[in-house]
C-alpha positions in Angstrom: 37.5 143.6 -34.9 40.0 142.3 -36.7 42.2 144.6 -39.1 41.1 142.3 -41.7 37.5 142.8 -41.4 38.0 146.5 -40.6 39.2 147.0 -44.0 36.3 145.2 -45.3 34.0 147.5 -43.5 36.5 150.3 -44.6 35.8 149.5 -48.4 32.3 148.9 -47.9 31.2 152.0 -46.0 33.4 154.5 -47.3 35.0 155.1 -43.8 38.3 157.3 -43.4 40.8 155.8 -40.5 44.5 156.2 -40.2 46.6 152.8 -40.1 49.6 152.0 -39.4 51.5 148.6 -38.9 53.8 150.9 -36.7 52.5 150.1 -33.7 56.0 151.5 -31.9 54.8 154.7 -32.1 52.6 154.2 -29.5 55.5 153.4 -27.1 57.4 156.8 -27.7 57.5 159.2 -24.8 55.0 162.1 -24.9 55.8 165.5 -23.7 53.0 167.5 -22.3 53.7 170.7 -24.0 53.7 173.8 -22.0 54.9 171.7 -18.6 57.8 169.8 -17.7 56.0 166.5 -17.6 56.6 163.6 -20.1 54.4 160.3 -20.3 56.5 157.1 -20.6 54.3 156.2 -24.0 51.4 157.6 -26.0 48.6 155.0 -24.2 46.4 156.2 -21.3 43.4 154.6 -19.4 40.2 156.8 -19.9 38.3 157.7 -16.6 35.7 154.9 -16.2 33.7 155.2 -12.6 33.6 152.2 -10.4 30.9 152.4 -8.5 32.5 150.9 -5.9 34.1 153.4 -3.2 33.2 153.4 0.5 29.4 154.4 1.2 30.3 156.0 4.2 33.2 158.3 3.5 33.4 157.9 -0.4 37.2 156.4 0.2 38.8 154.2 -1.9 38.2 150.4 -1.5 39.8 146.9 -1.7 38.1 146.8 -5.1 39.2 150.5 -6.4 42.5 149.5 -5.1 42.5 146.0 -7.2 41.6 148.0 -10.3 43.8 150.2 -10.4 47.0 148.1 -9.5 45.7 146.1 -12.6 46.0 149.6 -14.5 49.1 150.3 -13.0 50.9 146.9 -13.8 49.1 147.4 -17.5 52.0 149.6 -18.1 49.9 152.5 -19.9 51.4 156.0 -19.7 48.9 157.9 -18.2 46.3 156.8 -16.0 42.8 159.5 -16.0 41.2 158.6 -12.7 37.5 158.4 -12.6 34.8 161.5 -12.1 35.5 162.5 -8.3 32.8 164.5 -7.3 33.7 168.0 -5.7 30.7 168.1 -2.8 28.4 166.1 -1.7 25.4 167.2 -3.7 27.6 166.7 -7.4 28.0 162.9 -6.7 26.0 160.9 -9.3 25.4 157.9 -6.9 26.4 157.5 -2.9 29.3 155.1 -3.9 31.1 157.8 -6.5 34.8 158.8 -5.7 34.5 162.2 -3.9 37.8 163.3 -1.9 37.7 165.5 1.5 40.2 166.7 4.2 39.2 163.6 6.1 39.4 160.8 3.7 42.3 162.4 1.5 45.0 160.3 3.2 42.8 157.3 1.8 43.6 158.6 -1.6 47.1 159.1 -0.7 47.7 155.5 0.0 46.0 154.5 -3.1 48.4 156.5 -5.3 51.3 155.6 -3.3 50.4 152.1 -4.1 49.8 153.1 -8.1 53.7 154.7 -8.3 54.9 151.9 -6.1 53.8 149.2 -9.0 54.3 151.8 -11.9 57.0 154.4 -10.9 56.5 155.8 -14.3 52.8 156.2 -14.6 51.0 160.0 -14.6 47.5 159.9 -13.0 45.3 162.6 -13.6 42.3 162.8 -11.3 38.9 164.3 -12.9 37.2 166.5 -10.4 33.3 167.2 -11.8 29.8 168.0 -10.4 27.0 165.8 -12.1 24.8 168.2 -12.2 21.2 167.0 -13.2 22.8 163.9 -12.8 23.4 164.7 -9.0 21.9 161.8 -6.6 21.1 162.2 -2.9 22.1 158.1 -2.1 20.3 156.5 -4.9 17.4 158.9 -5.6 17.7 161.7 -8.3 18.5 165.3 -6.9 19.3 166.9 -10.3 21.2 170.7 -10.1 20.2 171.9 -13.5 21.7 175.1 -15.5 18.9 175.4 -17.4 15.7 173.7 -18.6 17.1 171.3 -21.5 13.9 169.7 -22.8 15.5 166.3 -24.3 17.3 165.8 -21.3 14.5 167.0 -18.9 12.4 164.6 -20.9 15.0 161.5 -20.3 14.9 162.5 -16.4 12.1 163.5 -16.0 11.9 166.9 -15.0 8.7 169.1 -14.3 9.0 172.5 -16.5 9.0 174.5 -13.0 11.9 172.5 -11.8 14.0 175.0 -9.8 17.2 176.0 -11.9 20.6 176.5 -10.1 21.3 179.7 -8.7 24.0 182.2 -9.7 25.4 182.3 -6.2 25.6 178.5 -5.9 27.6 178.5 -9.2 29.9 181.7 -7.5 31.2 179.1 -5.1 32.1 176.2 -7.3 35.6 177.3 -8.4 36.9 178.0 -5.0 35.3 174.7 -4.1 37.2 172.7 -7.0 40.7 174.6 -6.2 39.9 173.1 -2.7 39.8 169.5 -3.7 42.2 169.9 -6.7 45.2 171.0 -3.7 43.6 168.4 -1.7 44.3 165.5 -4.6 47.8 167.3 -5.6 48.8 166.7 -1.9 47.4 163.1 -1.8 50.0 162.6 -4.7 48.1 163.2 -8.4 50.2 164.6 -10.9 47.5 166.8 -12.1 43.7 168.0 -11.7 40.7 167.6 -14.6 37.9 170.2 -14.7 35.1 167.8 -16.4 33.3 169.7 -18.7 31.8 166.9 -20.8 28.5 164.8 -21.3 26.4 167.4 -19.9 26.7 167.3 -16.6 26.7 170.7 -14.8 29.7 172.4 -16.5 29.0 171.0 -20.1 25.3 172.1 -19.6 26.2 175.6 -18.7 27.8 176.0 -22.4 24.3 175.3 -23.8 22.8 177.8 -21.4 21.9 180.1 -24.6 18.2 180.9 -22.4 19.5 181.2 -19.2 19.4 184.7 -17.7 22.1 186.4 -15.6 25.8 186.1 -15.5 26.0 182.3 -16.5 23.8 182.4 -19.9 23.0 183.9 -23.0 26.1 184.9 -25.2 29.4 182.7 -25.1 30.9 184.6 -22.6 29.0 184.1 -19.6 28.2 180.4 -20.5 31.8 179.8 -20.4 32.6 182.1 -17.3 32.2 179.0 -14.8 34.6 176.9 -16.6 37.1 179.7 -17.3 36.6 180.8 -13.7 37.3 177.6 -12.5 40.1 176.5 -14.4 41.7 179.6 -13.4 41.4 179.2 -9.8 42.3 175.6 -9.9 45.6 176.9 -12.3 46.3 179.5 -9.3 45.9 177.0 -6.4 48.4 174.2 -7.2 52.0 174.6 -8.0 53.2 174.9 -11.6 54.5 171.2 -11.4 50.9 170.3 -11.4 49.2 169.6 -14.8 45.6 171.2 -15.1 43.7 169.4 -17.5 40.2 169.1 -18.8 38.2 166.4 -20.8 36.0 168.4 -23.3 32.7 167.6 -25.0 33.5 168.7 -28.5 30.1 168.3 -28.9 26.5 167.3 -27.5 25.2 166.4 -30.6 22.0 167.6 -29.5 19.6 169.9 -31.5 20.4 173.3 -30.5 19.7 175.1 -28.4 19.9 172.4 -25.8 23.8 171.3 -27.3 27.3 172.7 -27.4 29.3 172.5 -30.4 26.1 172.1 -32.6 24.8 174.3 -35.6 22.3 176.6 -34.8 20.2 175.5 -38.1 18.4 172.5 -35.1 20.7 169.9 -37.1 22.1 166.7 -35.2 25.9 167.7 -36.0 29.0 169.2 -34.9 30.1 172.8 -35.1 33.5 173.3 -33.7 33.7 176.9 -33.6 32.7 177.5 -29.7 34.7 174.4 -28.9 37.6 175.5 -30.6 37.2 178.9 -28.7 36.8 177.3 -25.5 39.9 175.4 -25.4 41.8 178.4 -26.5 40.5 180.5 -23.5 41.3 177.4 -21.5 44.8 177.4 -22.6 45.4 181.0 -21.7 44.3 179.9 -18.3 47.0 177.2 -17.9 45.0 174.2 -19.0 47.5 172.5 -21.4 46.2 168.9 -21.5 42.8 167.8 -23.2 40.7 164.7 -22.9 38.3 164.8 -26.2 35.0 163.0 -26.2 31.5 163.8 -27.7 27.5 163.3 -27.0 26.4 162.4 -24.0 25.5 158.4 -22.5 22.0 160.0 -21.4 21.0 161.0 -24.6 23.2 159.4 -27.2 25.4 157.0 -25.6 26.2 155.7 -29.0 28.1 158.7 -30.2 31.0 158.4 -27.5 30.4 154.7 -26.6 29.7 153.1 -29.8 28.2 149.7 -29.1 28.3 146.5 -31.0 26.5 143.7 -29.0 24.3 143.3 -26.4 22.4 147.1 -26.1 19.7 148.7 -28.1 20.6 148.9 -31.6 22.6 151.5 -32.5 21.0 154.3 -34.7 24.3 154.7 -36.9 26.9 152.4 -37.7 29.2 152.0 -35.0 32.2 152.5 -37.0 30.6 156.1 -38.2 30.7 157.2 -34.4 34.2 156.0 -34.1 35.3 157.7 -37.2 33.5 160.9 -36.1 35.2 160.9 -33.0 39.0 160.1 -34.4 38.7 162.5 -37.4 36.9 165.3 -34.9 39.7 164.9 -32.5 42.0 165.6 -35.2 40.5 169.3 -36.4 41.2 170.2 -33.0 44.6 168.8 -33.1 44.7 170.8 -36.1 43.9 173.8 -34.5 46.3 173.9 -31.4 49.2 172.1 -32.9 50.7 173.6 -29.1 48.6 171.5 -26.8 48.2 168.0 -26.1 45.4 165.9 -26.7 43.8 162.6 -25.8 41.6 160.8 -28.2 39.1 158.6 -27.5 36.7 156.1 -29.2 39.1 153.2 -29.8 37.4 150.4 -27.8 35.0 149.3 -30.2 38.0 148.3 -32.9 39.0 145.8 -30.8 41.8 143.8 -32.3 42.0 146.5 -34.8 42.3 149.8 -32.4 46.1 149.3 -32.0 46.4 149.6 -36.1 44.0 152.5 -35.8 45.8 154.1 -32.7 49.0 154.0 -34.6 47.9 155.4 -37.4 46.4 158.7 -35.8 49.3 159.1 -33.9 52.0 158.6 -36.5 49.8 161.0 -38.6 49.9 163.5 -35.9 46.0 162.8 -35.2 46.0 162.9 -31.8 49.0 162.9 -29.2 47.7 160.0 -26.8 45.3 156.9 -27.8 42.6 156.7 -24.3 40.5 153.4 -23.8 38.0 153.3 -21.3 35.8 150.1 -21.6 39.0 148.4 -23.2 40.7 148.9 -19.9 38.3 147.5 -17.8 38.8 144.4 -19.4 41.9 144.0 -20.7 43.9 146.0 -17.9 47.5 144.9 -19.7 46.5 146.6 -23.2 49.4 148.9 -23.3 52.2 146.2 -21.9 50.9 143.8 -24.8 50.7 146.6 -27.6 54.2 147.3 -26.8 55.5 143.9 -27.0 53.0 142.9 -30.3 51.4 140.5 -28.5 47.6 142.2 -28.4 45.3 139.5 -27.4 42.1 139.5 -29.2 40.5 137.3 -26.7 41.1 139.7 -24.1 39.9 142.6 -26.3 36.3 144.0 -25.3 33.3 143.0 -26.8 31.5 146.0 -26.5 28.6 144.4 -25.2 27.6 147.3 -22.2 27.6 145.1 -19.5 30.0 147.1 -17.4 27.3 150.2 -18.0 24.4 147.9 -17.0 26.3 147.5 -13.5 26.8 151.1 -13.2 23.6 151.7 -13.7 22.7 149.2 -11.1 24.6 150.6 -8.8 26.9 147.7 -8.5 30.7 147.8 -8.4 31.8 148.3 -12.5 33.8 145.8 -14.4 33.8 143.5 -16.9 31.6 140.1 -16.4 32.8 138.5 -19.4 37.0 139.3 -19.3 36.8 139.7 -15.5 34.4 137.0 -14.9 35.5 135.3 -11.4 35.2 139.1 -10.2 32.1 140.9 -11.5 29.9 138.1 -13.3 28.2 137.1 -9.8 27.7 140.5 -9.2 26.7 141.2 -13.0 24.2 137.9 -12.4 22.8 139.7 -9.3 21.7 142.6 -10.9 20.2 140.5 -13.5 18.2 138.6 -11.2 16.8 141.8 -9.5 15.7 143.2 -12.6 13.8 140.3 -13.6 12.1 140.1 -9.8 11.2 143.7 -10.4 9.2 142.8 -13.5 7.3 139.9 -12.3 
């Protein structure tokens, strides 16, 4: 999408987007409020799972190293490292990242290489429990917080499938804290307690009908998130960043979604998400990456797409608009915190101008790119130098997501074709054979 095309679609659809030609605002240093850490610029690489860690011990492989060194050379001030499981039954697939006492040295070598390539970059690791999307090997092994009817239908799960116990959940803050310390000792600058996209911690936030200490009223539903943030903060030295990727709304009807109105409409209600962010801040969380929806139920919400995938139920620009402007509401509520925004990759060539507008207007502090980083790892450097190349830009074709869903190493078969096109073609051949 060019800036000219964006302007035409804004005029036709009545969309509200910030824009600025002053791209230099994206190159200014960003101080993470409440810390002594300053990012080199306001551009970030979002956590994009690669599916290419070692099948033996979940340590980084050569493919992982290649991907992150490309990110480092690309010049973004922040690399938000992909979802990293805190224990074996928390993995969403067998080759997901997972840091342990046995493989921590391998992660240290990777971080050392990243910092050698770009000494100024900060790296946050996203610690996660995959919850209902956990797998044993490649077979589903769900750990569910409650029976979400829309999500049960997607998996699917029977109505008598067991719900995770309070005792199991009680142990998780300590587990996250242990992994956080391992990550910090390996050289990560901070830790994200992942709380989005209907993985376990996010799903608990919508456990309205769960009995016991982790369900029902807000105080119970938020208990595990807040206890974990407290445990992680206590385990780490003050120099370490405690962060969280938070879903502003699951965009699923009540009582199955967090951050939605109780009238059953699929909309966004920030009442509880804002309360959650305030409570996390009180426990030492100072950096937030904001997202919405879930890729397993409404992928168009958090990852607006333009081609090569099923038709979106709404104009993609509507989803981008929602992501940007909802994040701005959160930023207005908490000016003392630092926020990373999402939804920009769909905008392609026009994205730097919208990103600059959002930062210049104070709608967001840092602009994150996910899919764009996979296909165009040099995006930050090229934006800074005023030479963003539309021919390197993301097409929002969904092929990277197809690779992840097919348990293949994830990258861009279009823009990084030498590496990933053969992998994608192999996946397509496998699926064609399965349909015969």
